[in-house]
Backbone as a chain_set.jsonl record, in Angstrom:
{"seq": "MKTMTECAEAAEAVRRGVAENPNTPAELLAVLANDEKWLVRQEVARNQSTPAELLGELADDEDRCVRRRVAWNPNTPPAVLGELANDKNWEVRRGVAENPNTPAETLGVLARDEDEAVRYGVAWNPNTPGH", "coords": {"N": [[-20.15, -19.257, 25.647], [-17.467, -19.031, 23.261], [-16.594, -19.945, 19.944], [-13.629, -21.68, 18.338], [-13.688, -20.351, 15.727], [-14.555, -18.053, 16.101], [-13.064, -16.808, 17.766], [-10.584, -16.714, 16.465], [-11.034, -15.146, 14.473], [-11.323, -12.801, 16.162], [-9.282, -12.334, 17.118], [-7.754, -11.441, 14.919], [-8.836, -9.281, 14.31], [-7.968, -7.823, 16.325], [-5.291, -8.293, 15.711], [-5.25, -6.621, 13.587], [-6.233, -3.99, 14.341], [-3.986, -3.567, 15.545], [-2.285, -2.837, 14.066], [-2.815, -1.126, 11.949], [-2.53, 1.176, 14.005], [-1.222, 4.178, 14.368], [0.589, 4.586, 16.28], [2.115, 2.35, 17.16], [5.077, 0.204, 17.805], [7.864, 0.645, 15.346], [9.047, -2.391, 14.879], [7.364, -4.1, 15.879], [5.253, -3.709, 13.765], [6.988, -4.712, 11.775], [6.65, -7.45, 12.291], [4.039, -8.115, 12.185], [3.808, -7.221, 9.717], [4.323, -9.602, 8.44], [2.136, -11.454, 8.721], [-0.304, -13.809, 8.536], [-2.56, -13.529, 7.698], [-3.679, -11.415, 5.532], [-5.193, -8.893, 5.658], [-4.166, -7.875, 7.727], [-1.748, -7.249, 6.868], [-2.394, -5.493, 5.565], [-3.256, -3.008, 6.661], [-0.735, -2.508, 7.965], [0.641, -1.857, 5.805], [-1.156, 0.614, 5.042], [-0.356, 2.009, 7.093], [0.867, 5.237, 8.065], [2.975, 5.026, 9.572], [4.399, 3.367, 8.849], [7.551, 1.81, 8.497], [9.938, 2.926, 5.67], [11.3, 1.19, 4.82], [10.226, -1.166, 5.179], [7.88, -1.349, 4.15], [8.42, -1.585, 1.331], [8.988, -4.293, 1.274], [6.771, -4.878, 1.726], [5.967, -4.149, -0.74], [6.37, -6.157, -2.66], [4.065, -8.136, -1.876], [2.001, -10.82, -2.545], [-0.958, -10.303, -2.256], [-2.757, -8.187, -4.185], [-4.194, -6.081, -3.386], [-2.917, -5.567, -0.212], [-0.287, -4.444, -1.838], [-1.333, -2.339, -3.381], [-2.231, -0.8, -1.09], [0.549, -0.281, -0.185], [0.951, 1.369, -2.465], [-0.4, 3.499, -1.893], [0.293, 4.629, 0.061], [1.944, 7.534, 1.696], [4.281, 8.011, 2.279], [6.005, 6.035, 0.968], [9.066, 4.982, -0.783], [10.136, 6.69, -3.117], [11.484, 5.058, -5.089], [10.138, 2.601, -4.91], [7.411, 3.118, -5.747], [8.15, 4.114, -7.913], [8.585, 1.102, -9.141], [6.217, -0.155, -8.587], [4.3, 0.858, -10.178], [4.689, -0.458, -12.516], [2.92, -2.478, -11.888], [1.094, -5.583, -12.358], [-1.471, -5.128, -11.896], [-4.387, -2.909, -12.307], [-5.253, -1.519, -9.951], [-3.507, -1.148, -8.231], [-1.568, -0.135, -9.902], [-2.946, 2.558, -10.002], [-3.235, 3.511, -7.461], [-0.648, 4.344, -7.299], [-0.511, 6.09, -9.47], [-2.023, 7.825, -8.257], [-0.596, 8.664, -5.759], [1.03, 11.457, -3.873], [3.572, 11.505, -3.64], [4.548, 10.562, -5.945], [7.248, 10.623, -8.138], [7.508, 12.724, -10.985], [8.258, 12.082, -13.992], [7.425, 9.051, -13.29], [5.029, 9.272, -13.109], [4.458, 10.063, -15.944], [5.145, 7.762, -17.247], [2.85, 6.346, -16.342], [1.027, 8.076, -17.242], [0.469, 7.156, -19.884], [-0.566, 4.689, -19.577], [-2.594, 1.345, -20.21], [-4.974, 1.571, -18.707], [-8.291, 3.579, -18.181], [-8.889, 4.304, -15.877], [-6.297, 4.602, -14.165], [-4.933, 6.414, -15.866], [-6.522, 8.556, -15.098], [-6.427, 8.601, -12.482], [-3.585, 10.144, -12.499], [-3.985, 12.239, -13.727], [-5.228, 14.068, -11.919], [-3.341, 14.613, -10.128], [-1.025, 15.827, -8.31], [1.565, 16.409, -8.616], [1.989, 16.048, -11.624], [3.19, 17.632, -14.55], [2.672, 20.502, -15.605], [0.016, 21.384, -13.799]], "CA": [[-18.456, -19.766, 25.3], [-16.837, -18.832, 21.86], [-16.193, -21.48, 19.047], [-12.82, -21.56, 17.554], [-13.629, -19.809, 14.276], [-15.208, -16.676, 16.994], [-11.589, -16.769, 18.885], [-9.688, -16.495, 15.514], [-11.835, -13.87, 14.244], [-11.406, -12.169, 17.192], [-7.48, -12.311, 17.355], [-7.438, -11.138, 13.731], [-9.48, -8.087, 14.433], [-7.282, -7.267, 17.52], [-3.998, -7.453, 15.209], [-5.475, -5.55, 12.287], [-6.164, -2.968, 15.134], [-2.895, -2.713, 16.21], [-1.151, -3.151, 12.569], [-3.435, 0.616, 11.773], [-2.451, 2.231, 15.088], [-0.041, 5.134, 14.242], [1.958, 4.352, 17.628], [2.517, 0.891, 17.361], [6.542, 0.122, 17.185], [8.538, -0.421, 13.622], [9.404, -3.353, 15.089], [5.847, -4.845, 15.744], [4.706, -3.517, 12.488], [7.793, -5.68, 10.992], [5.849, -8.774, 12.892], [2.796, -7.922, 11.639], [3.95, -7.337, 7.988], [4.391, -10.976, 8.34], [0.859, -11.966, 9.107], [-0.721, -14.933, 7.533], [-4.071, -12.841, 7.03], [-4.097, -10.103, 4.331], [-5.675, -7.851, 5.722], [-3.547, -7.692, 8.979], [-0.727, -7.152, 6.204], [-2.854, -4.304, 4.273], [-2.837, -2.362, 7.679], [0.668, -1.745, 8.18], [0.888, -1.175, 4.563], [-1.739, 1.655, 5.252], [-0.004, 2.838, 8.024], [1.777, 5.932, 8.016], [4.319, 5.165, 10.478], [5.091, 1.994, 8.662], [9.294, 2.373, 7.769], [10.054, 3.134, 4.185], [11.86, -0.097, 4.067], [9.383, -2.19, 5.732], [6.942, -0.754, 3.01], [9.306, -2.062, 0.277], [9.054, -5.359, 1.02], [5.288, -5.098, 1.18], [5.142, -3.69, -2.618], [6.127, -7.489, -3.177], [3.296, -9.031, -1.398], [1.506, -11.403, -2.915], [-2.016, -9.753, -2.276], [-3.226, -6.898, -4.608], [-4.828, -5.283, -2.028], [-1.828, -4.917, 0.464], [0.355, -3.768, -2.739], [-2.439, -0.978, -3.643], [-2.012, 0.252, 0.149], [1.674, 0.219, -0.263], [0.595, 2.521, -3.578], [-1.349, 5.161, -1.785], [0.674, 5.538, 1.378], [2.7, 9.115, 0.652], [5.682, 7.336, 2.901], [6.265, 4.648, 0.087], [9.713, 5.584, -1.363], [9.886, 7.176, -5.099], [11.828, 3.943, -6.01], [9.414, 1.445, -4.502], [6.308, 3.687, -6.328], [8.547, 3.11, -10.012], [8.235, -0.399, -9.367], [4.784, -0.59, -8.477], [3.615, 1.489, -11.087], [4.486, -1.736, -13.755], [2.273, -3.873, -11.421], [-0.289, -6.318, -13.328], [-3.054, -5.092, -11.333], [-4.574, -1.649, -12.216], [-5.804, -0.858, -8.91], [-1.78, -0.848, -7.409], [-0.964, 1.588, -10.496], [-3.737, 3.771, -9.717], [-2.34, 4.127, -6.476], [0.834, 5.19, -7.642], [-0.845, 7.625, -9.915], [-2.514, 9.048, -6.819], [0.496, 9.209, -4.561], [1.705, 12.715, -4.124], [4.966, 11.497, -3.974], [5.206, 9.828, -7.234], [7.959, 11.639, -9.323], [7.317, 13.204, -12.25], [8.848, 10.725, -14.603], [6.928, 7.554, -13.21], [3.605, 9.59, -13.814], [4.513, 10.168, -17.533], [4.965, 5.855, -17.818], [1.454, 6.203, -16.196], [0.335, 8.654, -18.44], [-0.373, 6.051, -21.332], [-1.407, 3.527, -19.208], [-3.855, 1.164, -21.248], [-6.159, 1.873, -17.773], [-8.385, 4.55, -18.166], [-8.469, 4.978, -13.981], [-4.756, 5.17, -14.038], [-4.527, 7.849, -16.32], [-7.076, 9.675, -14.098], [-5.627, 9.191, -11.025], [-2.423, 10.843, -13.144], [-4.51, 13.68, -14.082], [-5.658, 14.349, -10.476], [-1.988, 13.96, -9.287], [-0.336, 17.69, -8.188], [3.157, 16.457, -9.223], [1.93, 15.601, -12.839], [3.46, 18.276, -15.067], [1.168, 21.297, -15.961], [-0.651, 21.109, -13.044]], "C": [[-18.804, -19.38, 23.523], [-16.314, -20.173, 21.049], [-14.966, -20.579, 18.538], [-12.501, -20.552, 16.361], [-13.871, -18.226, 14.977], [-13.661, -15.496, 17.321], [-10.55, -16.333, 17.784], [-9.896, -15.071, 15.132], [-11.199, -12.59, 14.923], [-9.717, -11.696, 17.194], [-7.021, -11.578, 16.294], [-7.487, -9.764, 14.27], [-8.596, -7.08, 15.33], [-5.474, -6.814, 16.52], [-3.908, -6.791, 14.328], [-5.63, -4.081, 13.101], [-4.835, -2.265, 15.253], [-1.777, -2.381, 15.004], [-1.917, -1.548, 12.295], [-3.034, 1.378, 13.081], [-1.404, 2.883, 14.625], [0.967, 5.048, 15.729], [2.541, 2.719, 17.919], [4.374, 1.293, 16.199], [6.953, -0.472, 16.111], [8.916, -2.133, 14.167], [8.044, -4.663, 15.066], [5.487, -4.558, 14.685], [5.427, -4.63, 11.659], [6.921, -6.873, 11.273], [4.817, -8.909, 11.835], [2.594, -8.166, 10.002], [4.144, -8.814, 7.056], [3.486, -11.881, 8.428], [0.152, -12.859, 7.984], [-2.019, -13.927, 7.01], [-3.267, -11.81, 6.171], [-4.619, -8.979, 4.625], [-5.356, -7.266, 7.239], [-2.609, -6.77, 7.955], [-0.871, -5.498, 5.349], [-2.85, -2.805, 5.017], [-1.886, -2.306, 8.186], [1.177, -1.431, 6.882], [0.266, 0.203, 4.319], [-1.141, 2.59, 6.16], [0.86, 3.816, 7.816], [3.032, 5.777, 8.893], [4.99, 3.767, 10.187], [6.648, 2.435, 7.931], [9.174, 2.169, 5.789], [10.686, 1.189, 3.954], [11.278, -1.27, 4.002], [8.025, -1.879, 4.305], [7.528, -1.335, 1.047], [9.093, -2.835, 0.19], [7.772, -5.708, 0.578], [4.574, -5.06, -0.181], [5.175, -4.883, -2.981], [5.495, -8.635, -2.805], [2.614, -9.332, -2.622], [-0.026, -11.211, -3.152], [-2.045, -8.283, -2.641], [-3.342, -6.009, -3.426], [-3.87, -4.52, -0.913], [-0.531, -3.999, -0.521], [-0.195, -2.369, -3.179], [-2.265, -0.191, -1.98], [-1.1, 0.703, 0.139], [1.89, 1.423, -1.519], [0.856, 3.813, -3.407], [-0.236, 5.504, -0.315], [1.983, 6.525, 0.832], [4.421, 8.723, 1.328], [6.615, 6.519, 2.075], [7.322, 5.478, -0.489], [9.337, 5.868, -2.693], [10.321, 5.561, -5.906], [11.362, 2.939, -5.794], [7.932, 1.821, -5.424], [7.05, 3.196, -7.782], [8.184, 2.054, -9.906], [7.181, -0.618, -9.333], [4.028, 0.013, -9.455], [3.734, 0.551, -12.807], [3.698, -2.972, -12.994], [0.903, -4.263, -12.768], [-1.406, -5.18, -12.991], [-2.996, -3.479, -11.683], [-4.713, -0.616, -10.87], [-4.518, -0.408, -8.148], [-1.24, 0.346, -8.462], [-1.616, 2.576, -10.228], [-2.855, 4.451, -8.643], [-1.527, 4.613, -6.534], [0.442, 6.156, -8.132], [-1.193, 8.353, -9.035], [-1.559, 9.576, -5.877], [1.113, 10.531, -5.028], [2.732, 13.02, -3.875], [5.554, 11.209, -5.025], [5.765, 10.886, -8.191], [7.153, 11.928, -10.738], [7.607, 11.991, -13.683], [8.166, 9.62, -14.541], [5.588, 8.255, -13.678], [3.389, 9.718, -15.273], [4.348, 9.073, -18.289], [3.159, 5.803, -17.555], [0.336, 6.712, -16.838], [-0.587, 7.959, -19.842], [-0.418, 4.874, -20.753], [-2.524, 2.994, -20.155], [-5.059, 1.46, -20.165], [-6.834, 3.238, -17.856], [-8.433, 5.24, -16.665], [-7.372, 5.477, -13.927], [-4.651, 6.339, -14.454], [-5.622, 8.707, -16.227], [-6.436, 10.008, -13.416], [-4.089, 10.05, -11.631], [-2.633, 12.72, -12.814], [-4.708, 14.644, -13.346], [-4.496, 14.641, -9.8], [-1.186, 15.485, -9.22], [1.026, 17.619, -8.56], [2.811, 16.094, -10.916], [2.626, 17.483, -13.896], [2.32, 19.462, -15.848], [0.194, 21.894, -14.757], [-0.275, 22.801, -12.173]], "O": [[-19.83, -19.42, 22.845], [-15.761, -21.165, 21.524], [-14.988, -19.365, 18.337], [-11.402, -20.068, 16.09], [-13.383, -17.259, 14.392], [-13.359, -14.308, 17.212], [-9.645, -15.59, 18.163], [-9.182, -14.099, 15.378], [-10.7, -11.621, 14.352], [-9.314, -10.538, 17.3], [-5.951, -10.992, 16.46], [-6.489, -9.139, 14.629], [-8.508, -5.866, 15.147], [-4.788, -5.792, 16.535], [-2.847, -6.261, 13.997], [-5.183, -3.074, 12.553], [-4.535, -1.076, 15.152], [-0.697, -1.8, 15.111], [-1.107, -0.684, 12.631], [-3.42, 2.544, 12.996], [-0.444, 2.147, 14.4], [2.054, 5.609, 15.866], [3.252, 2.246, 18.805], [4.752, 1.856, 15.171], [6.7, -1.625, 15.765], [8.959, -2.956, 13.252], [7.919, -5.712, 14.434], [5.172, -5.662, 14.239], [4.774, -5.397, 10.952], [6.401, -7.322, 10.252], [4.807, -9.662, 10.861], [1.807, -8.822, 9.32], [4.141, -9.098, 5.858], [3.783, -13.064, 8.264], [0.102, -12.592, 6.784], [-2.223, -13.742, 5.81], [-2.083, -11.591, 6.426], [-4.517, -8.032, 3.846], [-6.051, -6.438, 7.828], [-2.662, -5.557, 8.155], [-0.058, -4.734, 4.828], [-2.592, -1.743, 4.45], [-2.08, -1.911, 9.336], [2.177, -0.717, 6.828], [0.851, 0.99, 3.574], [-1.338, 3.802, 6.076], [1.887, 3.388, 7.288], [4.009, 6.514, 8.761], [5.798, 3.164, 10.893], [6.781, 3.238, 7.008], [8.501, 1.467, 5.034], [10.429, 0.34, 3.101], [11.507, -2.194, 3.222], [7.508, -2.858, 3.768], [6.937, -1.342, -0.033], [8.76, -3.056, -0.974], [7.461, -6.419, -0.378], [3.515, -5.482, -0.645], [4.21, -5.204, -3.674], [5.861, -9.779, -3.072], [2.523, -8.556, -3.573], [-0.515, -11.818, -4.106], [-1.63, -7.358, -1.943], [-2.505, -5.4, -2.761], [-3.913, -3.311, -0.681], [0.07, -3.049, -0.019], [0.546, -1.393, -3.293], [-2.189, 1.036, -1.914], [-1.065, 1.917, 0.341], [2.823, 2.226, -1.508], [1.523, 4.711, -3.922], [-0.129, 6.631, 0.167], [2.743, 6.325, -0.116], [5.48, 9.138, 0.857], [7.791, 6.322, 2.382], [6.983, 6.62, -0.799], [8.383, 5.371, -3.291], [9.774, 5.043, -6.879], [11.925, 1.997, -6.351], [7.305, 0.837, -5.815], [6.709, 2.275, -8.524], [7.246, 1.79, -10.657], [6.852, -1.465, -10.163], [2.889, -0.445, -9.547], [3.13, 0.792, -13.852], [3.781, -4.149, -13.344], [0.218, -3.633, -13.574], [-2.039, -4.523, -13.818], [-1.99, -2.798, -11.484], [-4.417, 0.573, -10.761], [-4.522, 0.636, -7.496], [-0.692, 1.397, -8.131], [-1.005, 3.643, -10.165], [-2.103, 5.422, -8.721], [-1.396, 5.568, -5.769], [0.755, 7.236, -7.629], [-0.767, 9.502, -8.923], [-1.64, 10.663, -5.305], [1.578, 10.757, -6.145], [3.166, 14.169, -3.788], [6.745, 11.421, -5.254], [5.139, 11.73, -8.832], [6.301, 11.231, -11.29], [6.772, 11.156, -14.029], [8.115, 8.976, -15.589], [5.051, 7.769, -14.673], [2.289, 9.513, -15.787], [3.804, 8.984, -19.39], [2.358, 5.342, -18.368], [-0.79, 6.249, -17.019], [-1.649, 8.15, -20.436], [-0.295, 3.901, -21.496], [-3.266, 3.746, -20.788], [-6.17, 1.604, -20.676], [-6.079, 4.183, -17.626], [-8.104, 6.39, -16.376], [-7.229, 6.674, -13.677], [-4.344, 7.289, -13.735], [-5.8, 9.563, -17.094], [-5.856, 11.089, -13.307], [-3.566, 10.659, -10.698], [-2.098, 13.682, -12.265], [-4.536, 15.823, -13.656], [-4.708, 14.997, -8.641], [-0.851, 16.081, -10.244], [1.658, 18.644, -8.816], [3.879, 15.793, -11.45], [2.086, 18.489, -13.436], [1.338, 19.153, -16.523], [-0.351, 22.976, -14.975], [-0.83, 23.086, -11.111]]}, "num_chains": 1, "name": "protein.A"}
């Protein structure tokens, strides 16, 4: 017989699996975007089928790992990427720097970032002027 903890962990694993599935309907992704577990919300943010509006909502998540996945998602709208370029966490800013849909103007701002890893991400982005 499974313990309550084992059952809760199994349920979370199922929710994560549904959240990462590219065939999960947008309505269900919206429900999972409000999950209590950050690992579930992170998978919604990483899912390339997640609607742009929902990615915008997840960009304000309290967990940096969720925001980082939004920053890396190629479907994240440029305006949201611009907001995330000012995130306090360098990993989030690096995600924006590496996103192939980040506008050149935002990359210009990130090229002057205090963190070397963020500037490195800008250097490899195909939208960086001079590539």
